[in-house]
All heavy atoms as a GROMACS GRO file, in nm:
protein
  635
    1MET      N    1   8.828  11.648  11.098
    1MET     CA    2   8.957  11.584  11.094
    1MET      C    3   8.940  11.441  11.043
    1MET      O    4   8.858  11.365  11.090
    1MET     CB    5   9.021  11.585  11.232
    1MET     CG    6   9.157  11.523  11.236
    1MET     SD    7   9.229  11.549  11.400
    1MET     CE    8   9.352  11.428  11.399
    2VAL      N    9   9.020  11.404  10.946
    2VAL     CA   10   9.017  11.271  10.889
    2VAL      C   11   9.129  11.188  10.952
    2VAL      O   12   9.242  11.232  10.960
    2VAL     CB   13   9.037  11.276  10.736
    2VAL    CG1   14   9.044  11.135  10.679
    2VAL    CG2   15   8.929  11.358  10.670
    3THR      N   16   9.092  11.070  11.001
    3THR     CA   17   9.191  10.982  11.060
    3THR      C   18   9.249  10.892  10.951
    3THR      O   19   9.176  10.831  10.875
    3THR     CB   20   9.128  10.894  11.169
    3THR    OG1   21   9.072  10.981  11.267
    3THR    CG2   22   9.232  10.805  11.234
    4THR      N   23   9.378  10.890  10.943
    4THR     CA   24   9.447  10.807  10.846
    4THR      C   25   9.518  10.695  10.919
    4THR      O   26   9.590  10.719  11.014
    4THR     CB   27   9.550  10.891  10.768
    4THR    OG1   28   9.484  11.001  10.708
    4THR    CG2   29   9.617  10.808  10.662
    5LEU      N   30   9.495  10.572  10.875
    5LEU     CA   31   9.560  10.458  10.936
    5LEU      C   32   9.653  10.392  10.835
    5LEU      O   33   9.617  10.375  10.720
    5LEU     CB   34   9.458  10.356  10.984
    5LEU     CG   35   9.364  10.400  11.094
    5LEU    CD1   36   9.260  10.291  11.120
    5LEU    CD2   37   9.442  10.426  11.222
    6THR      N   38   9.767  10.358  10.881
    6THR     CA   39   9.860  10.281  10.799
    6THR      C   40   9.898  10.159  10.880
    6THR      O   41   9.944  10.170  10.992
    6THR     CB   42   9.986  10.363  10.766
    6THR    OG1   43   9.946  10.480  10.696
    6THR    CG2   44  10.083  10.283  10.681
    7LYS      N   45   9.874  10.044  10.823
    7LYS     CA   46   9.904   9.919  10.893
    7LYS      C   47  10.052   9.884  10.876
    7LYS      O   48  10.104   9.891  10.764
    7LYS     CB   49   9.820   9.805  10.837
    7LYS     CG   50   9.673   9.823  10.858
    7LYS     CD   51   9.599   9.708  10.795
    7LYS     CE   52   9.450   9.723  10.815
    7LYS     NZ   53   9.377   9.613  10.752
    8PRO      N   54  10.117   9.841  10.984
    8PRO     CA   55  10.256   9.796  10.970
    8PRO      C   56  10.271   9.685  10.867
    8PRO      O   57  10.373   9.675  10.800
    8PRO     CB   58  10.293   9.748  11.111
    8PRO     CG   59  10.202   9.825  11.201
    8PRO     CD   60  10.074   9.840  11.123
    9SER      N   61  10.168   9.602  10.851
    9SER     CA   62  10.178   9.491  10.756
    9SER      C   63  10.193   9.539  10.611
    9SER      O   64  10.234   9.462  10.525
    9SER     CB   65  10.057   9.399  10.769
    9SER     OG   66   9.938   9.469  10.741
   10LEU      N   67  10.160   9.664  10.585
   10LEU     CA   68  10.180   9.717  10.449
   10LEU      C   69  10.327   9.722  10.410
   10LEU      O   70  10.361   9.734  10.294
   10LEU     CB   71  10.118   9.856  10.436
   10LEU     CG   72   9.966   9.861  10.447
   10LEU    CD1   73   9.918  10.006  10.445
   10LEU    CD2   74   9.904   9.784  10.333
   11PHE      N   75  10.415   9.711  10.510
   11PHE     CA   76  10.558   9.720  10.483
   11PHE      C   77  10.627   9.584  10.484
   11PHE      O   78  10.750   9.577  10.487
   11PHE     CB   79  10.625   9.812  10.586
   11PHE     CG   80  10.570   9.951  10.586
   11PHE    CD1   81  10.490   9.995  10.690
   11PHE    CD2   82  10.597  10.037  10.482
   11PHE    CE1   83  10.439  10.123  10.690
   11PHE    CE2   84  10.545  10.165  10.480
   11PHE     CZ   85  10.465  10.208  10.584
   12LEU      N   86  10.550   9.475  10.483
   12LEU     CA   87  10.610   9.342  10.489
   12LEU      C   88  10.713   9.319  10.378
   12LEU      O   89  10.813   9.251  10.398
   12LEU     CB   90  10.503   9.234  10.484
   12LEU     CG   91  10.416   9.221  10.610
   12LEU    CD1   92  10.309   9.113  10.590
   12LEU    CD2   93  10.501   9.189  10.731
   13HIS      N   94  10.688   9.375  10.263
   13HIS     CA   95  10.782   9.357  10.151
   13HIS      C   96  10.912   9.434  10.173
   13HIS      O   97  11.006   9.420  10.096
   13HIS     CB   98  10.716   9.399  10.020
   13HIS     CG   99  10.680   9.543  10.015
   13HIS    ND1  100  10.574   9.595  10.088
   13HIS    CD2  101  10.737   9.646   9.951
   13HIS    CE1  102  10.568   9.726  10.066
   13HIS    NE2  103  10.665   9.759   9.986
   14GLU      N  104  10.916   9.517  10.276
   14GLU     CA  105  11.036   9.598  10.306
   14GLU      C  106  11.119   9.538  10.420
   14GLU      O  107  11.208   9.602  10.472
   14GLU     CB  108  10.994   9.740  10.346
   14GLU     CG  109  10.921   9.816  10.238
   14GLU     CD  110  11.013   9.866  10.127
   14GLU    OE1  111  11.135   9.849  10.136
   14GLU    OE2  112  10.959   9.922  10.030
   15ILE      N  113  11.088   9.413  10.458
   15ILE     CA  114  11.163   9.346  10.564
   15ILE      C  115  11.279   9.271  10.502
   15ILE      O  116  11.265   9.203  10.401
   15ILE     CB  117  11.071   9.247  10.640
   15ILE    CG1  118  10.961   9.324  10.714
   15ILE    CG2  119  11.153   9.164  10.739
   15ILE    CD1  120  10.855   9.234  10.773
   16ALA      N  121  11.393   9.284  10.566
   16ALA     CA  122  11.513   9.213  10.522
   16ALA      C  123  11.567   9.133  10.638
   16ALA      O  124  11.536   9.160  10.754
   16ALA     CB  125  11.617   9.312  10.471
   17VAL      N  126  11.644   9.033  10.608
   17VAL     CA  127  11.715   8.955  10.710
   17VAL      C  128  11.863   8.965  10.677
   17VAL      O  129  11.904   8.935  10.565
   17VAL     CB  130  11.670   8.808  10.712
   17VAL    CG1  131  11.750   8.728  10.813
   17VAL    CG2  132  11.521   8.798  10.742
   18LYS      N  133  11.938   9.015  10.774
   18LYS     CA  134  12.082   9.033  10.751
   18LYS      C  135  12.160   8.947  10.847
   18LYS      O  136  12.127   8.938  10.965
   18LYS     CB  137  12.122   9.180  10.767
   18LYS     CG  138  12.068   9.267  10.658
   18LYS     CD  139  12.125   9.406  10.662
   18LYS     CE  140  12.069   9.486  10.544
   18LYS     NZ  141  12.109   9.625  10.548
   19LYS      N  142  12.262   8.885  10.795
   19LYS     CA  143  12.350   8.800  10.875
   19LYS      C  144  12.448   8.890  10.950
   19LYS      O  145  12.515   8.975  10.891
   19LYS     CB  146  12.425   8.705  10.783
   19LYS     CG  147  12.500   8.599  10.854
   19LYS     CD  148  12.409   8.481  10.882
   19LYS     CE  149  12.493   8.366  10.936
   19LYS     NZ  150  12.414   8.271  11.008
   20THR      N  151  12.452   8.873  11.083
   20THR     CA  152  12.544   8.948  11.169
   20THR      C  153  12.614   8.845  11.258
   20THR      O  154  12.553   8.792  11.351
   20THR     CB  155  12.469   9.052  11.254
   20THR    OG1  156  12.397   9.138  11.168
   20THR    CG2  157  12.564   9.132  11.340
   21GLY      N  158  12.737   8.814  11.226
   21GLY     CA  159  12.807   8.708  11.299
   21GLY      C  160  12.735   8.577  11.276
   21GLY      O  161  12.711   8.538  11.162
   22ASP      N  162  12.698   8.511  11.385
   22ASP     CA  163  12.626   8.384  11.375
   22ASP      C  164  12.476   8.402  11.369
   22ASP      O  165  12.402   8.304  11.357
   22ASP     CB  166  12.659   8.295  11.496
   22ASP     CG  167  12.805   8.251  11.497
   22ASP    OD1  168  12.866   8.246  11.389
   22ASP    OD2  169  12.857   8.222  11.606
   23LEU      N  170  12.430   8.526  11.379
   23LEU     CA  171  12.286   8.552  11.386
   23LEU      C  172  12.231   8.608  11.256
   23LEU      O  173  12.301   8.681  11.184
   23LEU     CB  174  12.255   8.652  11.498
   23LEU     CG  175  12.284   8.607  11.639
   23LEU    CD1  176  12.265   8.724  11.735
   23LEU    CD2  177  12.192   8.492  11.676
   24SER      N  178  12.107   8.580  11.229
   24SER     CA  179  12.032   8.644  11.122
   24SER      C  180  11.928   8.732  11.189
   24SER      O  181  11.842   8.683  11.263
   24SER     CB  182  11.964   8.540  11.034
   24SER     OG  183  12.059   8.460  10.968
   25LEU      N  184  11.939   8.863  11.168
   25LEU     CA  185  11.851   8.958  11.236
   25LEU      C  186  11.758   9.027  11.137
   25LEU      O  187  11.794   9.049  11.021
   25LEU     CB  188  11.934   9.063  11.311
   25LEU     CG  189  12.029   9.006  11.417
   25LEU    CD1  190  12.114   9.118  11.475
   25LEU    CD2  191  11.952   8.935  11.527
   26PHE      N  192  11.640   9.064  11.185
   26PHE     CA  193  11.542   9.135  11.103
   26PHE      C  194  11.581   9.282  11.093
   26PHE      O  195  11.617   9.344  11.193
   26PHE     CB  196  11.403   9.124  11.165
   26PHE     CG  197  11.350   8.984  11.167
   26PHE    CD1  198  11.360   8.905  11.281
   26PHE    CD2  199  11.292   8.929  11.054
   26PHE    CE1  200  11.312   8.775  11.282
   26PHE    CE2  201  11.244   8.798  11.054
   26PHE     CZ  202  11.254   8.722  11.168
   27THR      N  203  11.575   9.335  10.973
   27THR     CA  204  11.604   9.476  10.951
   27THR      C  205  11.506   9.533  10.848
   27THR      O  206  11.431   9.458  10.785
   27THR     CB  207  11.747   9.497  10.897
   27THR    OG1  208  11.757   9.436  10.768
   27THR    CG2  209  11.852   9.438  10.990
   28PHE      N  210  11.511   9.662  10.831
   28PHE     CA  211  11.436   9.727  10.724
   28PHE      C  212  11.520   9.723  10.597
   28PHE      O  213  11.643   9.722  10.603
   28PHE     CB  214  11.408   9.873  10.758
   28PHE     CG  215  11.309   9.893  10.869
   28PHE    CD1  216  11.311  10.010  10.941
   28PHE    CD2  217  11.214   9.799  10.900
   28PHE    CE1  218  11.220  10.032  11.043
   28PHE    CE2  219  11.122   9.819  11.002
   28PHE     CZ  220  11.125   9.938  11.073
   29SER      N  221  11.452   9.725  10.484
   29SER     CA  222  11.524   9.742  10.358
   29SER      C  223  11.588   9.882  10.361
   29SER      O  224  11.548   9.969  10.440
   29SER     CB  225  11.428   9.732  10.240
   29SER     OG  226  11.338   9.842  10.243
   30ASP      N  227  11.686   9.902  10.277
   30ASP     CA  228  11.749  10.035  10.271
   30ASP      C  229  11.646  10.142  10.238
   30ASP      O  230  11.650  10.253  10.293
   30ASP     CB  231  11.861  10.036  10.167
   30ASP     CG  232  11.980   9.951  10.209
   30ASP    OD1  233  11.995   9.923  10.330
   30ASP    OD2  234  12.059   9.913  10.121
   31ARG      N  235  11.552  10.108  10.150
   31ARG     CA  236  11.450  10.207  10.110
   31ARG      C  237  11.362  10.246  10.228
   31ARG      O  238  11.335  10.364  10.250
   31ARG     CB  239  11.365  10.149   9.997
   31ARG     CG  240  11.270  10.251   9.936
   31ARG     CD  241  11.204  10.197   9.816
   31ARG     NE  242  11.092  10.112   9.861
   31ARG     CZ  243  10.999  10.068   9.781
   31ARG    NH1  244  11.003  10.096   9.652
   31ARG    NH2  245  10.900   9.995   9.827
   32LEU      N  246  11.319  10.146  10.309
   32LEU     CA  247  11.233  10.178  10.423
   32LEU      C  248  11.312  10.253  10.531
   32LEU      O  249  11.259  10.344  10.594
   32LEU     CB  250  11.169  10.052  10.481
   32LEU     CG  251  11.066  10.076  10.591
   32LEU    CD1  252  10.953  10.166  10.542
   32LEU    CD2  253  11.010   9.944  10.642
   33GLN      N  254  11.438  10.215  10.551
   33GLN     CA  255  11.522  10.285  10.648
   33GLN      C  256  11.537  10.432  10.607
   33GLN      O  257  11.523  10.522  10.690
   33GLN     CB  258  11.660  10.218  10.657
   33GLN     CG  259  11.751  10.279  10.762
   33GLN     CD  260  11.704  10.255  10.904
   33GLN    OE1  261  11.650  10.149  10.934
   33GLN    NE2  262  11.723  10.352  10.990
   34ASP      N  263  11.562  10.456  10.479
   34ASP     CA  264  11.575  10.594  10.430
   34ASP      C  265  11.444  10.670  10.448
   34ASP      O  266  11.444  10.788  10.485
   34ASP     CB  267  11.615  10.596  10.282
   34ASP     CG  268  11.757  10.546  10.260
   34ASP    OD1  269  11.835  10.537  10.357
   34ASP    OD2  270  11.790  10.514  10.143
   35ARG      N  271  11.332  10.603  10.421
   35ARG     CA  272  11.201  10.668  10.435
   35ARG      C  273  11.175  10.706  10.581
   35ARG      O  274  11.128  10.816  10.610
   35ARG     CB  275  11.090  10.575  10.384
   35ARG     CG  276  10.951  10.631  10.395
   35ARG     CD  277  10.929  10.748  10.304
   35ARG     NE  278  10.791  10.796  10.316
   35ARG     CZ  279  10.754  10.918  10.287
   35ARG    NH1  280  10.840  11.006  10.237
   35ARG    NH2  281  10.629  10.955  10.301
   36MET      N  282  11.207  10.613  10.675
   36MET     CA  283  11.188  10.643  10.817
   36MET      C  284  11.273  10.763  10.858
   36MET      O  285  11.225  10.853  10.928
   36MET     CB  286  11.224  10.521  10.902
   36MET     CG  287  11.201  10.545  11.052
   36MET     SD  288  11.228  10.401  11.155
   36MET     CE  289  11.405  10.388  11.148
   37GLU      N  290  11.397  10.767  10.814
   37GLU     CA  291  11.485  10.878  10.850
   37GLU      C  292  11.433  11.011  10.794
   37GLU      O  293  11.438  11.114  10.861
   37GLU     CB  294  11.628  10.850  10.804
   37GLU     CG  295  11.691  10.737  10.885
   37GLU     CD  296  11.825  10.690  10.831
   37GLU    OE1  297  11.882  10.758  10.745
   37GLU    OE2  298  11.871  10.583  10.876
   38LEU      N  299  11.381  11.007  10.671
   38LEU     CA  300  11.323  11.128  10.611
   38LEU      C  301  11.203  11.176  10.692
   38LEU      O  302  11.190  11.296  10.723
   38LEU     CB  303  11.281  11.101  10.467
   38LEU     CG  304  11.206  11.215  10.399
   38LEU    CD1  305  11.299  11.332  10.372
   38LEU    CD2  306  11.140  11.168  10.271
   39LEU      N  307  11.116  11.081  10.730
   39LEU     CA  308  10.998  11.118  10.808
   39LEU      C  309  11.037  11.171  10.946
   39LEU      O  310  10.975  11.266  10.997
   39LEU     CB  311  10.904  10.998  10.822
   39LEU     CG  312  10.836  10.953  10.691
   39LEU    CD1  313  10.759  10.823  10.713
   39LEU    CD2  314  10.745  11.062  10.637
   40LEU      N  315  11.140  11.112  11.007
   40LEU     CA  316  11.186  11.162  11.138
   40LEU      C  317  11.241  11.304  11.125
   40LEU      O  318  11.216  11.389  11.213
   40LEU     CB  319  11.291  11.068  11.197
   40LEU     CG  320  11.237  10.935  11.248
   40LEU    CD1  321  11.353  10.841  11.283
   40LEU    CD2  322  11.146  10.954  11.369
   41ASP      N  323  11.312  11.331  11.017
   41ASP     CA  324  11.362  11.467  10.994
   41ASP      C  325  11.246  11.565  10.977
   41ASP      O  326  11.249  11.676  11.030
   41ASP     CB  327  11.453  11.472  10.871
   41ASP     CG  328  11.587  11.405  10.894
   41ASP    OD1  329  11.624  11.383  11.013
   41ASP    OD2  330  11.655  11.375  10.795
   42LYS      N  331  11.144  11.522  10.902
   42LYS     CA  332  11.027  11.608  10.883
   42LYS      C  333  10.952  11.629  11.014
   42LYS      O  334  10.900  11.739  11.040
   42LYS     CB  335  10.933  11.549  10.777
   42LYS     CG  336  10.989  11.558  10.636
   42LYS     CD  337  10.894  11.502  10.534
   42LYS     CE  338  10.786  11.605  10.503
   42LYS     NZ  339  10.701  11.562  10.390
   43LYS      N  340  10.949  11.526  11.098
   43LYS     CA  341  10.883  11.539  11.228
   43LYS      C  342  10.956  11.642  11.314
   43LYS      O  343  10.893  11.726  11.379
   43LYS     CB  344  10.880  11.404  11.300
   43LYS     CG  345  10.812  11.408  11.434
   43LYS     CD  346  10.810  11.272  11.501
   43LYS     CE  347  10.740  11.283  11.637
   43LYS     NZ  348  10.740  11.155  11.707
   44LYS      N  349  11.089  11.636  11.313
   44LYS     CA  350  11.168  11.732  11.391
   44LYS      C  351  11.142  11.875  11.344
   44LYS      O  352  11.143  11.968  11.424
   44LYS     CB  353  11.317  11.701  11.378
   44LYS     CG  354  11.359  11.578  11.454
   44LYS     CD  355  11.508  11.550  11.433
   44LYS     CE  356  11.545  11.417  11.493
   44LYS     NZ  357  11.683  11.376  11.459
   45ALA      N  358  11.120  11.890  11.214
   45ALA     CA  359  11.092  12.022  11.158
   45ALA      C  360  10.944  12.058  11.164
   45ALA      O  361  10.903  12.163  11.116
   45ALA     CB  362  11.140  12.026  11.012
   46ASP      N  363  10.864  11.968  11.225
   46ASP     CA  364  10.719  11.988  11.238
   46ASP      C  365  10.654  12.008  11.100
   46ASP      O  366  10.572  12.096  11.082
   46ASP     CB  367  10.688  12.106  11.330
   46ASP     CG  368  10.546  12.100  11.383
   46ASP    OD1  369  10.488  11.991  11.388
   46ASP    OD2  370  10.492  12.208  11.418
   47GLU      N  371  10.695  11.922  11.004
   47GLU     CA  372  10.645  11.935  10.867
   47GLU      C  373  10.574  11.808  10.818
   47GLU      O  374  10.557  11.789  10.698
   47GLU     CB  375  10.763  11.965  10.772
   47GLU     CG  376  10.830  12.098  10.800
   47GLU     CD  377  10.953  12.120  10.713
   47GLU    OE1  378  10.999  12.025  10.646
   47GLU    OE2  379  11.002  12.233  10.712
   48LEU      N  380  10.533  11.721  10.910
   48LEU     CA  381  10.466  11.598  10.868
   48LEU      C  382  10.320  11.623  10.831
   48LEU      O  383  10.247  11.690  10.902
   48LEU     CB  384  10.470  11.494  10.981
   48LEU     CG  385  10.598  11.419  11.005
   48LEU    CD1  386  10.584  11.328  11.126
   48LEU    CD2  387  10.639  11.340  10.883
   49ALA      N  388  10.279  11.566  10.719
   49ALA     CA  389  10.138  11.565  10.680
   49ALA      C  390  10.068  11.455  10.761
   49ALA      O  391  10.134  11.366  10.816
   49ALA     CB  392  10.125  11.538  10.531
   50LEU      N  393   9.937  11.457  10.767
   50LEU     CA  394   9.862  11.356  10.843
   50LEU      C  395   9.894  11.214  10.797
   50LEU      O  396   9.912  11.125  10.879
   50LEU     CB  397   9.712  11.380  10.830
   50LEU     CG  398   9.656  11.495  10.912
   50LEU    CD1  399   9.507  11.513  10.882
   50LEU    CD2  400   9.680  11.474  11.059
   51GLU      N  401   9.902  11.192  10.665
   51GLU     CA  402   9.933  11.058  10.615
   51GLU      C  403  10.073  11.016  10.658
   51GLU      O  404  10.100  10.899  10.684
   51GLU     CB  405   9.927  11.053  10.461
   51GLU     CG  406   9.808  11.116  10.398
   51GLU     CD  407   9.820  11.266  10.381
   51GLU    OE1  408   9.920  11.316  10.326
   51GLU    OE2  409   9.726  11.333  10.425
   52GLU      N  410  10.164  11.111  10.663
   52GLU     CA  411  10.302  11.080  10.702
   52GLU      C  412  10.312  11.048  10.851
   52GLU      O  413  10.394  10.966  10.890
   52GLU     CB  414  10.395  11.196  10.666
   52GLU     CG  415  10.410  11.214  10.517
   52GLU     CD  416  10.486  11.338  10.479
   52GLU    OE1  417  10.471  11.442  10.550
   52GLU    OE2  418  10.559  11.334  10.379
   53ILE      N  419  10.228  11.110  10.931
   53ILE     CA  420  10.226  11.078  11.075
   53ILE      C  421  10.186  10.932  11.093
   53ILE      O  422  10.250  10.857  11.166
   53ILE     CB  423  10.129  11.172  11.150
   53ILE    CG1  424  10.183  11.315  11.151
   53ILE    CG2  425  10.106  11.121  11.293
   53ILE    CD1  426  10.084  11.419  11.202
   54ALA      N  427  10.082  10.890  11.023
   54ALA     CA  428  10.037  10.752  11.031
   54ALA      C  429  10.143  10.656  10.977
   54ALA      O  430  10.167  10.549  11.033
   54ALA     CB  431   9.906  10.734  10.954
   55GLU      N  432  10.208  10.695  10.869
   55GLU     CA  433  10.313  10.611  10.811
   55GLU      C  434  10.430  10.596  10.910
   55GLU      O  435  10.480  10.486  10.930
   55GLU     CB  436  10.362  10.674  10.680
   55GLU     CG  437  10.466  10.591  10.609
   55GLU     CD  438  10.514  10.658  10.480
   55GLU    OE1  439  10.467  10.768  10.445
   55GLU    OE2  440  10.601  10.599  10.414
   56LEU      N  441  10.470  10.704  10.972
   56LEU     CA  442  10.580  10.700  11.068
   56LEU      C  443  10.542  10.615  11.189
   56LEU      O  444  10.625  10.538  11.240
   56LEU     CB  445  10.621  10.841  11.111
   56LEU     CG  446  10.739  10.850  11.208
   56LEU    CD1  447  10.864  10.784  11.149
   56LEU    CD2  448  10.768  10.996  11.243
   57GLU      N  449  10.418  10.625  11.234
   57GLU     CA  450  10.375  10.542  11.347
   57GLU      C  451  10.378  10.393  11.311
   57GLU      O  452  10.419  10.310  11.392
   57GLU     CB  453  10.234  10.583  11.391
   57GLU     CG  454  10.233  10.717  11.463
   57GLU     CD  455  10.093  10.764  11.500
   57GLU    OE1  456   9.995  10.690  11.474
   57GLU    OE2  457  10.082  10.874  11.554
   58ALA      N  458  10.337  10.359  11.190
   58ALA     CA  459  10.340  10.219  11.146
   58ALA      C  460  10.483  10.168  11.137
   58ALA      O  461  10.514  10.056  11.180
   58ALA     CB  462  10.268  10.204  11.012
   59ILE      N  463  10.572  10.249  11.080
   59ILE     CA  464  10.712  10.208  11.070
   59ILE      C  465  10.772  10.196  11.210
   59ILE      O  466  10.846  10.101  11.238
   59ILE     CB  467  10.792  10.309  10.984
   59ILE    CG1  468  10.742  10.306  10.840
   59ILE    CG2  469  10.942  10.278  10.990
   59ILE    CD1  470  10.796  10.419  10.753
   60GLY      N  471  10.737  10.287  11.299
   60GLY     CA  472  10.786  10.281  11.437
   60GLY      C  473  10.738  10.155  11.508
   60GLY      O  474  10.813  10.095  11.586
   61GLU      N  475  10.614  10.113  11.482
   61GLU     CA  476  10.564   9.990  11.541
   61GLU      C  477  10.644   9.870  11.491
   61GLU      O  478  10.682   9.783  11.569
   61GLU     CB  479  10.415   9.972  11.507
   61GLU     CG  480  10.351   9.850  11.567
   61GLU     CD  481  10.340   9.855  11.719
   61GLU    OE1  482  10.349   9.963  11.778
   61GLU    OE2  483  10.321   9.747  11.777
   62LEU      N  484  10.672   9.866  11.363
   62LEU     CA  485  10.756   9.758  11.310
   62LEU      C  486  10.894   9.761  11.372
   62LEU      O  487  10.952   9.657  11.404
   62LEU     CB  488  10.770   9.772  11.158
   62LEU     CG  489  10.675   9.697  11.069
   62LEU    CD1  490  10.713   9.716  10.923
   62LEU    CD2  491  10.667   9.551  11.104
   63ASP      N  492  10.949   9.879  11.389
   63ASP     CA  493  11.082   9.893  11.449
   63ASP      C  494  11.083   9.836  11.591
   63ASP      O  495  11.176   9.764  11.628
   63ASP     CB  496  11.123  10.041  11.448
   63ASP     CG  497  11.267  10.060  11.490
   63ASP    OD1  498  11.355   9.986  11.441
   63ASP    OD2  499  11.292  10.150  11.573
   64ARG      N  500  10.979   9.864  11.668
   64ARG     CA  501  10.970   9.810  11.804
   64ARG      C  502  10.959   9.658  11.801
   64ARG      O  503  11.020   9.588  11.882
   64ARG     CB  504  10.851   9.871  11.878
   64ARG     CG  505  10.874  10.015  11.922
   64ARG     CD  506  10.762  10.069  12.008
   64ARG     NE  507  10.640  10.093  11.933
   64ARG     CZ  508  10.616  10.200  11.858
   64ARG    NH1  509  10.706  10.296  11.848
   64ARG    NH2  510  10.502  10.213  11.793
   65ILE      N  511  10.881   9.605  11.708
   65ILE     CA  512  10.867   9.458  11.696
   65ILE      C  513  11.001   9.396  11.660
   65ILE      O  514  11.043   9.297  11.721
   65ILE     CB  515  10.758   9.424  11.591
   65ILE    CG1  516  10.621   9.466  11.643
   65ILE    CG2  517  10.763   9.275  11.557
   65ILE    CD1  518  10.511   9.463  11.536
   66PHE      N  519  11.071   9.453  11.564
   66PHE     CA  520  11.201   9.398  11.523
   66PHE      C  521  11.302   9.406  11.637
   66PHE      O  522  11.380   9.314  11.657
   66PHE     CB  523  11.256   9.473  11.403
   66PHE     CG  524  11.188   9.439  11.273
   66PHE    CD1  525  11.225   9.501  11.157
   66PHE    CD2  526  11.087   9.345  11.268
   66PHE    CE1  527  11.163   9.471  11.038
   66PHE    CE2  528  11.025   9.313  11.149
   66PHE     CZ  529  11.064   9.377  11.034
   67THR      N  530  11.301   9.515  11.710
   67THR     CA  531  11.394   9.530  11.822
   67THR      C  532  11.369   9.420  11.924
   67THR      O  533  11.464   9.356  11.973
   67THR     CB  534  11.378   9.669  11.888
   67THR    OG1  535  11.410   9.769  11.790
   67THR    CG2  536  11.469   9.684  12.008
   68HIS      N  537  11.242   9.392  11.954
   68HIS     CA  538  11.208   9.287  12.049
   68HIS      C  539  11.248   9.149  11.995
   68HIS      O  540  11.311   9.070  12.067
   68HIS     CB  541  11.058   9.291  12.080
   68HIS     CG  542  11.015   9.187  12.179
   68HIS    ND1  543  11.041   9.199  12.313
   68HIS    CD2  544  10.952   9.069  12.162
   68HIS    CE1  545  10.994   9.092  12.375
   68HIS    NE2  546  10.940   9.012  12.285
   69MET      N  547  11.213   9.120  11.872
   69MET     CA  548  11.246   8.990  11.814
   69MET      C  549  11.397   8.970  11.805
   69MET      O  550  11.447   8.861  11.837
   69MET     CB  551  11.182   8.978  11.675
   69MET     CG  552  11.031   8.970  11.681
   69MET     SD  553  10.949   8.984  11.520
   69MET     CE  554  11.022   8.850  11.431
   70ASN      N  555  11.469   9.072  11.764
   70ASN     CA  556  11.615   9.059  11.754
   70ASN      C  557  11.677   9.041  11.892
   70ASN      O  558  11.773   8.964  11.906
   70ASN     CB  559  11.674   9.180  11.682
   70ASN     CG  560  11.643   9.176  11.533
   70ASN    OD1  561  11.618   9.071  11.475
   70ASN    ND2  562  11.643   9.293  11.470
   71ALA      N  563  11.624   9.109  11.993
   71ALA     CA  564  11.675   9.091  12.130
   71ALA      C  565  11.651   8.947  12.176
   71ALA      O  566  11.737   8.887  12.242
   71ALA     CB  567  11.608   9.189  12.226
   72MET      N  568  11.536   8.891  12.142
   72MET     CA  569  11.507   8.752  12.178
   72MET      C  570  11.604   8.657  12.108
   72MET      O  571  11.654   8.561  12.168
   72MET     CB  572  11.362   8.717  12.144
   72MET     CG  573  11.262   8.785  12.234
   72MET     SD  574  11.086   8.765  12.189
   72MET     CE  575  11.073   8.603  12.126
   73LEU      N  576  11.633   8.682  11.980
   73LEU     CA  577  11.727   8.598  11.906
   73LEU      C  578  11.866   8.606  11.966
   73LEU      O  579  11.936   8.505  11.979
   73LEU     CB  580  11.730   8.639  11.758
   73LEU     CG  581  11.604   8.605  11.678
   73LEU    CD1  582  11.611   8.671  11.540
   73LEU    CD2  583  11.590   8.454  11.663
   74ILE      N  584  11.908   8.726  12.002
   74ILE     CA  585  12.041   8.745  12.061
   74ILE      C  586  12.048   8.675  12.196
   74ILE      O  587  12.145   8.605  12.226
   74ILE     CB  588  12.074   8.895  12.073
   74ILE    CG1  589  12.093   8.955  11.933
   74ILE    CG2  590  12.198   8.917  12.161
   74ILE    CD1  591  12.097   9.106  11.930
   75ALA      N  592  11.943   8.690  12.279
   75ALA     CA  593  11.942   8.625  12.411
   75ALA      C  594  11.943   8.473  12.396
   75ALA      O  595  12.012   8.404  12.471
   75ALA     CB  596  11.818   8.669  12.489
   76GLN      N  597  11.870   8.422  12.300
   76GLN     CA  598  11.867   8.278  12.277
   76GLN      C  599  12.004   8.228  12.235
   76GLN      O  600  12.046   8.119  12.275
   76GLN     CB  601  11.764   8.247  12.169
   76GLN     CG  602  11.743   8.099  12.146
   76GLN     CD  603  11.638   8.074  12.040
   76GLN    OE1  604  11.626   8.148  11.943
   76GLN    NE2  605  11.560   7.969  12.060
   77ASN      N  606  12.075   8.307  12.157
   77ASN     CA  607  12.206   8.267  12.108
   77ASN      C  608  12.313   8.274  12.218
   77ASN      O  609  12.406   8.195  12.218
   77ASN     CB  610  12.248   8.356  11.991
   77ASN     CG  611  12.367   8.299  11.917
   77ASN    OD1  612  12.368   8.181  11.884
   77ASN    ND2  613  12.466   8.381  11.892
   78THR      N  614  12.296   8.366  12.314
   78THR     CA  615  12.396   8.380  12.420
   78THR      C  616  12.366   8.287  12.537
   78THR      O  617  12.453   8.263  12.619
   78THR     CB  618  12.404   8.524  12.472
   78THR    OG1  619  12.276   8.567  12.516
   78THR    CG2  620  12.457   8.617  12.364
   79ASN      N  621  12.242   8.237  12.548
   79ASN     CA  622  12.202   8.146  12.656
   79ASN      C  623  12.144   8.018  12.598
   79ASN      O  624  12.026   7.991  12.613
   79ASN     CB  625  12.098   8.213  12.747
   79ASN     CG  626  12.149   8.336  12.812
   79ASN    OD1  627  12.261   8.339  12.860
   79ASN    ND2  628  12.067   8.441  12.814
   80PRO      N  629  12.227   7.938  12.530
   80PRO     CA  630  12.171   7.817  12.466
   80PRO      C  631  12.121   7.713  12.565
   80PRO      O  632  12.152   7.707  12.675
   80PRO     CB  633  12.287   7.762  12.385
   80PRO     CG  634  12.411   7.824  12.439
   80PRO     CD  635  12.368   7.949  12.513
   0.00000   0.00000   0.00000
């Protein structure tokens, strides 16, 4: 079995910042969002290749980081 690693930093060029009200929040580019959704659909169908499993894990790690960072930004904005 060959282990495939995909670093979340490989997707740095796919990070976007979108203005939502008074806040600027981190998001995925439309292309990366579409790719994540495609991989999730393939996962549900149990059709992921090994490289895709690693890719989905890396994107998921970025998603968790963005969720945490955006929650911190929102909390900071609501509790000045």
